[in-house]
N, C-alpha and C positions, 0 to 999 in steps of 0.2 A: 049069842057065843060070836056068830061071822061080824057082828057092830063093834065085840068086844075086841075082838082080834084085828078090826083094823081102826081102831082106835088106840088102842095100843102102839100099831105099826107105825100111826102118825105121830104120837108121842114121840118114837125111837127114830122115826125121820128127823122131825124137829132137832132133836139132840144133836143127831149126824152132823143134818151142816151147819150148825150154828160149830161144831168143835171145826178144826183146818185141816182138811186132807188133800194134799197140793196144791193149799192155798195160804199164803202168809200171812194175810190179814183177816179177820172177823166175819159173817157178813151175812145179812139175814136171808130167810126162807123166801124172800122174794128174788134174791140175787141168782138160786140157784138156776140150773140150764131149764129151758122152758118145755125141753123135751122131758128130763128127770121129771118138773111139776103134772105135764100133763096124766105121764105116766102112772104116780103115785096119787095123786090127786088129783083125781077129774072134776071134783064137783068145788078145788077154791077157784073163786073168782079173778082167775088171770086178763081177762079180757082186754081191761084196762092197761095190763105190762104185754101184753102180746106182742109179738115180733116175726116176721117171716121167718122160716127154717132158714140156717145156712148151712151149705156144707165143707164146714170146716173140721180140720182133722186136732182141733183141743174139746175134751170131753172130761166130763166130772164125772167118778165113778165111785161106788159104795159100795159096801156087802151086800146092801139090799135090792141092789141091781136084779139078782138073780130071782129074789123071793117069785112065790108065783101071785100073780093079781086076781082078787077077788072085792067084790063089789061090797061095801060096809054101809051100813048104818048108821051114821053120826049126827049125833044134835048140833043143830048151826045154833052157838052161844055168838053172846057180844065178842066178846074176848077169843074166840078161836072154837075148837071142838073138844066135845064130849062126848066119851062112854058112858053107856047103861051101866048100870051097877048089877052085879050077878053074883051065880056061883061059885064062877071058874074065874075069879079074880087071882086067888092064893095061888090055882095050879099054873097061870099063866105067867105069874111074876116067879117062880121057881124056875120053869124053861126058860124065860127069859135071862136072869140068872146065869142059867148052864148056857148060854149061848152067850153071853159077854164071856166067860171062860173062856171057848172052844174061839171067839173070835180074836181076844189079846195073848192066846195061844199060836193060832196059824200066824198073828203079826208077826209076835217075836219067829217062830219057827222060820217064816219065809225070809225075815228082813234078814235074818242069818246065813240061811242058804244065797240067796241073792247077793249078801255081802261078798260069801266064797267065791262064789259065781266070779263076780265083778274082778277078785284079785285075780281066779286065775284066768279072767280074760284079760288081765291088765298084764299078768306075765309074759303074753302070748305075744300080746305088740311090741313093735319094735321100739327103739328110742329116738323118736325124729328128731333129736335136737342137732344132732348130726346135720340134721338137711334145713338149719335154718336159713343157710344162704343162697337156698334155692328162693323165700321168699324174697321180695325188696326190702329192701330195710325201712322206705316211706309206711307200710303195712304195719310194722312192728312202732312205728311210732305215730300212727297214726288219732289215737286218744289223745294226743299231745295237743292234734291239732284239730280236734272236731269233740264240741261238748255232748256227749251219749245222752247223760241225764236228760239234757233241752230238746234231744234228737225222741227221743223215748216220749217226751210228753207229747211232743209235737205231733208222731203219728196218728194217723185217723182211726176211725173206728172199724168196727170186724166189718161192719156194713158197707164202710164206703173202701173198705182193701177189695170188697168181694166184687165192687164197684168196679173199681181200677185194675184187677187182675189181668181180663182181657186186653186192654187199650195201653201199650207202650208209653204212647202220647203225653196220655194223663199222668203216667208213673213220672217220668220224667219233667213235666208241670209240677208234678208233689214235689221232688226232692227240691225243683228248684225256689219250690217258695220257703225250704228251711236256708237260702245262706244266710238270711240273718242272724242263725243261730250254729253256725259253721265258723270256726278261725281260720283265717287267712290261708291256709294251707287247703283250704276246701275248691280255691277256685282253680288250684293247677288239677286236684283230681278229676275234677268234673271236667277238665279242657282233655283228659289225658283217655276219661270215658267218650266221650265223643268222639274222638279220636280211633279210638277203637269200634265202632259204631262206624265208622266210616271207612275203615278197612274192610271188615267183615259185609258192608254196602259191595265195595268194589270186587271183593273175593266173588260173591255169587250175583252178578248183573241183572240176570234173568229171573231168578226170584223175585216174589212180592218184599218190599223193604219193610211195610207197615204193617200191623193188625190192621185191619178196621175196624173202627168204631162208629159210633154215631154221628160225633162231633168231628173225626175225621172222615168219612164216608166220601164227601164230596170232593174234597182231594185227591183221595187216592184216587177213586175213577178218573178224575181228571189229570191224575201221575200216570196213569196206563197207557191215555190217548199219546203220549209223549214214545215216542220211538226207544228201541233199545241202545241204540249206538248212542244220541245224544242224551239218556240218563248216564251213558256208562263217560263221555264227554263230561257230561256236568259233576259227579261226584269225582273225576281225574284231575278235573281244575280245582274243585273244594278239597279234595285234600292235598294238593301242590299248594293251596295257601294256608291251609295248616301247617304244614310241613315245613313252607318259610317262617311263618311265625314260630314255630318251636324254635327253628335253628335260629332266628334272630334271638331269642331267648336267651336260648344256653348262650350264644355267643354275648349277650348281656354279663349272663354269670360267671361265662368264662374272664371277661372283662375283670368285672368283679373281684373275680377270684385271683385272678394274673396280679391286681394292685396290691390285695390283701398278703398274697405272696412276696412281693416286693417289698410292703414295708413288712414284712417277718423276715425276709433275708436279711433287710440292712441294719433291722435291729440286730440281728445274729452276727454282721460286720461292725457295725460300731457302736456295740452295748456296751453298758455299763463294765460292763465283767473284760471285757476286753477279750472275750475267750476266743481259742481257734479254731475256727472250722476244718471238717474234717473234709478229706476231699470228698468228693461226689462220686456216687459210682461209675459215669462215664468219663470223668478225669481218670479214675484209675484204671477203667478197660482200655481209654487212649494211650496210656502212656505203655502199656502193655505191647498197643500195636505199634507203637513208634522204635517200640524196644527190636520187636519184632523187624522191622521197616530197616534198620541198622545192623541186623545179624547176617554176617554171609555162612548159609547153611551149608557145610560141606562134608555133613556127618549125615545126611538124608532127612531133616530134622525140619518136617512142613509146617508151615502153619496154616491150620485151618480153622483160624477165631473167626466168627464171624463180623462182617461189616457188611453197607449198602454200597455197592457198585454200582454207579450212575453211568449206562451206556447209552446211546444212540447213533444215529448218524451226523454227521457234521452240518450244524444250524436247525436240526431239531427241534432245539427248544431245552437241553440239558443244563446249563447255567440257568436257565431262567426257572425253571421247577427249584432248582437248587438254593437258588436265592428268595424264591416265595418258601420253601421251608425256613430259612435261618432269617430270612423279614427282612431282608437287608439287601442292597444291589452292592456285593464283595466282589463282586469279578469282572476283570476287563471286558471290552465287551467291542464290537467288530463287523460291520454289514459282509455277509461273505465270506470273511477271512478267518482260521483257523485259531483262534484266540486261547485254547487251552493245548500247550505244547507239554505239557506234562502230568502225571496223577498230582490231585487235587486233595489230601484226606482232610476230610470237615468235620469236626466233634463239637457235635450240639449240643449243652448242657442250659440246666436255668439257673438265673444270677440273679442279681436284683438290679445290674445295669446290662444292656442290650451292647457289650463289647465283642472286638477280635483281636488277638492277639497270636504271634507264628509260636512254633515251638522251639525255637534257639535265640527266642529275642524276650526283651520283657517289657518293650512297648505296646499301649494298649492302646489299640485305637477307638473309639466312641461313635457308633455306627447309627448316630441321633444327630451328625453332626453332618454335614457335605463336606468340608475339606478333610476331612476324617475318613470319610469316603472315598475319595480321592486318591488322597494319601495310600490308604489301601491297597485300592487298586491297581497303582502304578506300582506299588512294592509286590505284586502277585506277578506283574508282567514282566519287570525286572527281575526276580526268580526264575522264572519261567526260563524267560531266554540266558541267563547265565548257565541253567542245568545244561540244556542243548550245546552237544560240540561241535565242533567247527567238522562243518561237510553232513551236519545231520538237521533234522527238521523238527521232532520230538525228544524226549526223554524221558527214560524210565525211572529216574529219580523223583522220591516224591516231596511234595510241599505239605506241611502239614501247620494248621492253620485249623482254630481253637473260638468258638461262637460261643459266647454267653446274654442272654438274655431272659429275660421274664418270659413266661408261656409256651418255651423254645419244649419241642417235642426229644427227650434226649436217644441219639445214637450217631453213628460216626458213619460219613459219606463218602465214596470216595470218586470223583469227577475225572473221569477218563478223558482221552481225546476221543473227538467225532470221527468215525471210521468213515474210510470215503472210498470211494469208486475207481478216482482215477487219479493220479500224480500230475500236479500242472508244473508251470514255468516254476522255478523257484525255488523248489520243495526236493530234497535229496529223491534219488531213487528207489530208496528203500521203505521210505516213510510209511506207505499203503502198510506192507510187511509186517514193519515196526507195531503200526499203532495194531494192528490182529492180534502179536504175540502180545502186546500187555495187555488189553481186553482181555485174552484166553486164561495168561496168567492170573487173572485174577477171580475170572470168573469160573475157573476151575475149582477153585474152591469149595467143596461141597457144602458149605455151611454159610457160604455167601448168601446177599440175600438181591439178586440181580432185579433192577430198576430197567425194564427196558423205557427207553422214551421213543416216541412215534409222532413224526408228524402228520396231522392232519387234513395239511390243506394241501401237501402233494399226491400222488397217487401211490396206493401200499404197494404194487408191482416193483415199486422204486425203493422199494427197503432194502437195507442190507443188512441191520442189525439183527433182523428177526429171526434171516437163516443164523447167524452165529448163535445167538441164544437158544433158538431150537436145539442145535449141536450139543450146548453144554449143559443144559438143564432140558431133554427132551419131553419130560415128564411134568414139567413146571411146577414141581414142589415148590421152588423159592424163585418164582418169578413173581414179579409185579409190572404189569403193561400199565405202560401211560400214554396216553392219547391228547399233543397239545395242540392247542391254535383251533379248538373245536369252534371257535367263534368262525371264521376263516374257513375252516371243514362245513359249515351248514350255508353259507353263504356261496360258495363254489361249486360245492357236490351235488349231481343232479337226483343225485337218490339218496335220500337219508337212511334209508336203510342199510345204506351202505356204510354208515356208522355202526350202524346197531351191530352190524355183524363185528363189525372189528371189536367194539365194545363187547360182545357175548362171545368172543374169540374162534368164531367161526370164518373167519377171512383168509388170518396168517395161520402157517403152519406152526403154530405153538403153542403150548399152553400156556397158562399162569395162575396164580391161586387169587389173582383178582385185576380187576379192569378198570380205573380211571380215566376221564376226562376232563379236563382242565384247561385253562385262559389263562396265558404269563402274561398280558397283556396286549397293548393296540402294536407294537412292534417300535414303541419309540423308549430308547434309550435313557429318556431322563424321567418318565414316569417311575412317582414314588410305589412302594409298597401298598400303602393305603389306594389308593386310585387305585390301581393294580385291584384290589381286595372289591371294592366298590363295583368296577368294571365288570369283574368275573360272578359278582352274586347277581346283579342288574342282568346281567344278559341270561343266564342258567335261570333266572324268573317268568325269562320270557319267552324262553328258548320254545322252540315246537319239539324239539327233540324231548324234553320232558314233559310236556304235554300231555303229546302220542304214545309215553310212556314208552319211547325207545331207549331211554336211560333213567337208573332210578339215583333215588336222589341221595344214594348212599354212595355211589360213583364219582358224583362231581364235587369239584372244587379242593381245591391243594390242601385245605384244611383237616379234609377227610383225607386224602392223600396222606398229607406228614402221620393224622393219626395209623393209619392204618401199616405205614412202614414201618415207623416207631415200636408196635404191636408186635411186627413179626419179626423186628430186627431182638425185643427182648426176648420173644420165645425162643428163639433159634439158640439167643445166648443161653438163654437159662437149659437150655435141653444138651449144649453142645460143650459147655466151656470146663466141666467137670471130667470130662472124657480128652479134651486136650490137654489140663492138666497133669491128669494120669498117665499121657503119652509124651510127655515135657518132663515127669520124674523118672520116666523109665528110660528116656536117653541118657537126664545124666547121670543117674545110673551104668550106663552101656557106658559114658564117657569117664568116669571118675573108675572105675575099670581098668578102662585101657591106659587113663596114666598112670595107674600104679603099676599096671605091666611091664610098662615101656620109661618111663621116667620115675623110679620110685625114690630116688636121692634127692632128687629136682622141688623147689617149691611151685604150685600151680600159680606164674606170671603171669596176668596176661599184656597184651601189646603195649597198653599203658605204661603198665608198671614194668615192663624191661624195656623200655623206651625210658624211662627216669633211669633206670640202673647204668644202659647205656652212656648216658647225657651225663649222669656222674663219672664214669671212666672216663668219658670223654674229655671233662674238665679237666681232672689230676694230671692227665697228660699231656693237657695245653700247659698247667702249671709245672710240670714236671721237663718242660720246656725250657722255661727259666732255670733252669739249677747248671745247663749247660756250663762247662766250666770257661771262661775265656782263652785259656790257651789251646780248648780245642774249637773251640769258632773260628780264632785268626789262623793254625793252621789250615783248617779244613779251606777258609775262604783265601788262601794267599795260594794253596795248589788249584784252586777252580780258577781264581783270577789268572792266576800264570799260564794253565793250558788254555784259557781264553784267547789273551792276547800274546803267545809266544810264537804265535804263525806272523803274527804282526811285527815283531821285534824282528824274529828273523828275516822275512822276506823285505820284508820293505823300510828295514832303519839298519839292521847291522852287516847284512849283505851289498849292500848298495855302497854303502862308508866304507866298507872295507874293502872296494874296489880303489879307493884313490890312493895316490903315492906319496902321501905324509902326512902324518900326523893334526895338522894345523886343517888340512881341507876333510880329513875325518872329525873332528871335534865341530867342527862348523855344519857339517852333514847331518852329524848325530843329532847337535842343538835345532835345527830350524824341525827335522822330522818328527823330533817327541815334542816342539810348542805344539805344532800340528796335531800332532795323535792328539797330546792332552784337552785343546781345546774341543776337539769334534768328536773323539769314539770313546776316549779313555773313561773319564767319568760315568757313561752312560754303562757300558759293559761292568763297567764296579757297581753300578747299583743292580743290574739283572743278576750279576753272580749273588750277588749278596742275598737276594729275593729267592734267585731259587736255592740256594743252599738254605734258608730259612722253611723252603718250601718240603723240599728235600729231609729235615732232619723234626719239621713237622709231622710228615709221611712215616718216619722210621718210628716214632714214639705211639702215632696210629695205627700202625702196621704191626710193632714188635708182638708176639706171642709169650704171655707170660707165665709159661710153666703150666697145672692145671689150673691156675684159674681163666684162662682163655677160654672165650666162648667164641667161635666161629658164626653166631649169628648175630652177632652186631657188626661180622665186616662191613657188609652191603651199607648198612647206620653210617661208620666209620666213614667209609669212602665216598659218602655223598656228602657227610659234613665240611670234612677235607674242603672237596674241591668245592660244592657251595662259599666256604669260608676263604678259601685262596682266590678268588673268583672276585669277591667280594673285597677284598683288600685292596690299596693300592697306596706305593710307597708314597714317602711324602719327598715333594717335590724340589722344596729347598734344598734335603742333604744335598744333590747332584750338583749345585752349586758353589756349595762349601768346601767339596770333597773336589773339585777341582782346582781349587787353589790350593789346598792341599797337596794333589799331586804335584801340581804344577812347580811347587817351593822343592818337593823332595827331590824331584827330578834336577832342577837348579842345582844341587848341592855337590861337589865333585870330591870333595876333604873327605879321603877316608882315614881316621884318627890310628888304627892300629894293625898289629899281622896278621890279628885273628878275623880281623873284616877283611884283609885281604884275601886270606885263604878261605874263607866263603866267598867270597865272591869268584875264583876261579874255582873253587868248588861246583858253585853255582853254574858256571858260564859250561864247565867239562861236562857236569850231567846233560843242561840242555845243548849239545853239541852232539853228544854222544845217540843221545836218544833219537836225533836228526840225522844222521849218519846212521843210523840203525835201521832208522824208515825209509832211507836213501836207495841202501845196499835191499832193502825186500821191493823196492821197486823197480830195480837194477834186473834183481834176479827173474820179478814175474814180465822184464820186455827180453832177454834174454834167453827163458828157461834155467833149469837146473844143471850144474855144475859136475863133470865127469863121476865124481863119487857117488852122488845119487841117481845119476842113470844107470850105474853099473849095481848100482847097490835096493834100488825100490827098482827098477828096469821102467824106468820112464825116461820118457825120448822127447826132443823139440819139436815144434810146431815148423813149419815151412815159415812164418814169420817170424818168429823166434831165431832160427838161422840168420835169418840178413840183418835181425838185431844184434845177433852177437858179430856178424861180421863187420857190423858196423861200428858196434863198440870196441873192436878190437883197433881199428883204423882211428879212431879216435882219440885212444889211450896212447899212441903213435904217437899223433901230433901233440901232446898233454908232453910227454916227454923229451919230445924235440927241446920245447919250449915252455918251462915250468913257470915263468910268467907271463903267460897269455891272457889274455882278459878271458871276462867273462862268456863273452859272444864272436861263436864265430863267423869271419870275413865269410864274402858272397866266393872270392874265388877258393878259400880253402874249402868252404861243400862244394864246390866244382871238383876241387882235388882230389875229395874223398870219394864224391859219387863217379870218379873216372877210374879211378884205383877197384871200386868195385865191380864196375861194368868189365877192367880187362879180366877179373873172375868168375863173370859170368852172372852176377848178381846186380839184379838192377833195382838203384834206390830212388827211395824220391826225397824231395831234399827236405821238407818237411820233417819225414823221419829221422832224417840226421840231426835235423836239430833239436825235435825233441830228446832224441839218445847223446846229443851234447850236452845238454843241459842236465840232467840228471849223471854224468859221469863228471863233469868241473862240478857240481854241487859235491859229489864225493869226493875229489880231491879238494876242493876247498875244507871241506871240514876236517879232514883229514889233517890237512895243516896248519887249520886253526888249533885241532887240541895239541900239535904237536907246539905250538906257540904257545899253548896253557901250561904245559911244561918248561919251556924256557923263562914264564915271565913268573915262576911258584917265587926265583927267590931276586925278584923284582923289585919287591916295593920298599928296599935302601933307595933302589934309583927314582923311585916315585917317588920319595919324600924328597930329592933331589931336583924331581923335576925333570930328570932323564938326561942330565946335562955330564956332557962327556960320557955318553955313553949310546954305544947303537940299538941299546934294545929299548925297544917301544909298547910299553902295554895299555894302550888306550883303550883295549877292545874289552878290560880285564874293567875300567873303570866305568865303562859304558854298562856293564851287566852289575858293579857294586849300583850304583844308580836305579835301573831296575826292580833288584835284588830291594834296595830301600825304598822303594819306591812302596812296593808289594807289600812290604813289611805294612808301614805306615796308613794305608789302604783299608789293609784285614784291621789294623786296630778301631780305626776308624769308625770302619762299617760293625764290628762287633760291638762298639759301644752304641750305635744307633739302634744294630737288633734288638738289644737285650734292656735298654731305655726307653725304645719307643715303640719297633715297630711289634715285638712279642705280646705287647701289651692291646696291642691294636686288634693284631690277630684274636689273640684270647677274648677280646670284646665282640667280633665278629663272629666266634664258633660262638658266644652264648645268644646272638643275637638269630644264627640262624637254627641253633637249635628251638630256640622259642618259636620262630618261624615251623617247623617241624612239629613240633606239639601242637599248634594249632589246625596242621592240617591233616585232618584222619585217611586222605587219601594218600600221602606219601611216607605216612607211619605203615601202614599195608604194604605199601611197595617196597619197602626198604627192610621193615623187617617180617619176614617169610620165612615158611616151614613149617613142617609137621608139627614139631613142638607147638611152637605160639598158635598155631588156627586150632591143637586142640585145648590148649590154657585159653583160649579167646572164647572157644565156643563153652565150654565149663563157663565161664564167668557168665555171658550170657543167657543160656539154660538155667541157671540159678538163680539170675534175675528175674527170667520172665516166671519161672516156677514161683517163690516168694509174692511178686507180687498177683499171679491168677489163684494161691491161695488167700491173700488177703482180700483183691474182689470176691471169693465163693465165699468167704464169711460174713463180708458186708452184706455182701446180696442176699445169702438167708438169714438175715440179720431185719435188713428191709423187708424182707416178703413174712 
């Protein structure tokens, strides 16, 4: 019976072995695990196939594993085992059938239960699709670079794996033997694995780095003899070589990527469809900063948008670092001299060509050509010097420059003047304070990235900028420290650990996000960027600072610096730009509310729009100047000209001629004096009168208020335009010569044609003499004091001098009454007589006082006599026509005034023609030129168009523009993300 059961179990085991339990292919019994064969078939001849047992986790199990083992007696036949025939065959078959059903049922139920349990566990597990970004992309693409089927075929057997498990070196050799089956990506993966092993070894230098193997035992024993210090140095050198190797690989890949991007950008720029490219993110952001730099914030609207502020001591290497980041020598240079005299905003962006251009200019400077680089440096220097006001050394005006090129990191940098400790000769006294105020104004922005530049070749104690930076950013949350001239520092500094203390942030009283060490050349201004890069790479490759781990590889070279600065800049932009957009939105709402409350019926016109409106009004007023009537021009010109020349005519022509005894002498004297006057003074006086009249009329139109339409906000602008236009206007010089001839001919004419002209001349003479008589009476009253009526009515008394003059006047009047034909001047004996008469009454008088008083007394007497003579000549026209023959009446003075009156009329007519035909048009042209100049001069507009209304409208316009551009920038930023 036992033999029968054993034979049956053997048959079942063979049938189960031929089935697939966990194996996808059929295998003969000989391929079953040796342990299974030894347990279930102790009599099976397995010595030929026997192998040493292995401790591995892979085993084949069946439902018969738990059956009890019984020794069975089986017959050994040629082709297998055969059991004895006995009585229990039918019973055993029935039991085996039941066992089959039990096995099948258990398998079905267990499978269902396992599936249900698996589903429950699957529901409990989190979704790991969201964390795919943790695994690098090349892991997911590994199957594209590695042929897994070849790798599986090339894997060794279990025995070989068991031998290789304790030996890591052999594992590496086994993987190295598979290089032929890998795609080209295998080399990069293997190198990365090797670098990680080196890092692990460097992290634990005291532990044994390799496992002992049979083949490497001697090497390990020899390696242990080396001291730990030499081991660390060896590993560090190997790590440094590996890092430099990868750095060169990355630079090669970046160069290839740069060329590819350049080709893509060129294709987009000059493609078949010639599509218009959208502005880049950095260009959009730079436009917002440009608008903010021109924004006059009078309503507490602060600019907190991020930018990279480059600060440092003078000659610390700020400009050189900026040039290395921009990859071009774009700034003017000098040895020990202050070159950066105003803030320079540099916008770096990527483009197909390496070019630079200013914000307010369309010229592109090709940075690959030396002549364009020299022109750019010269232009920057000219702009800096022109922005500096007289008496100052530095300027607060920002120069905006954009640099584009393939491979440039996108960011906005502001290069500030270097901080100084002493004001030298030639500098303004407030230079130091001005530089500090400019630096603080940029650094106090809580979102500004501070790039602190420190010269490594000088003593750290001489640093000024570090204290300033620590005040502005005490926590160092937005500061990046850069140590320049590390090559000189390594050569000159006695203790290299001092450099390590600086880079670790332990020496200066300031904190920073990161610390970098760079080399920006050998101090030669003619060095190219490529040569500086090569020198920097060569220096750090051989530097002891890296070999001794005083500096880390990611802390050196301007390439790593530019990448870090760009990352910090864009991180700050993404964190703060939406908040700043909300701030400007709130500011816009406040300004709009203020406008609605203060100016509900006025449009929101900014300064430029107001200037255009004022310009149109001024041009309309100039045009209306041409609409002045000829009569109005001639009346004004004639009246003004006579007011200017009347004194000369009365005092120098009429009065001297009237002192003559006969008409012939009178006419001769008049002709001579008129000729002299016409040749020298009269034309020039006439032109001056015409020019002043034009100015007065122009001013009247410019300043005349036009009812409700008048806007006093334009008054200062109109006044400035008027003054500048008049200053530029020059009268035609030829007009004076032609006017001289016309005036001379008019004065030569003595023929009065009719009685009307005669009466007009008499009227003109009377008006002139009466006005002169009135002026003379006023002068005499001031000399002698008020008369008795005013003294009694107004209780006004005379002074002592007035009493003396009054007594002198009375004596002189007696002298005139005694001799009505007295000459215009007193003789010396007459002066003595008057003085003695006054002294007899106790009044001491100076002879000069007597002569001054006589001049006014005689003048009044002469004017009254001339007025009486005018009345007599009213009926003298008849005698004039007969040339005063057989008549004692002589009216030569009437003829003189007629000649003067006619000359004035002709001169006024000539000047009016010149005004309306020539000068008004030239003045209109000057006004247009002045307005065009003012339109281009923004400072002039700001100065002339002032007031709360203008400022409010200007702020509204700026805030709206900033908000719109910020929203467009944020939208583009989200799309790129």
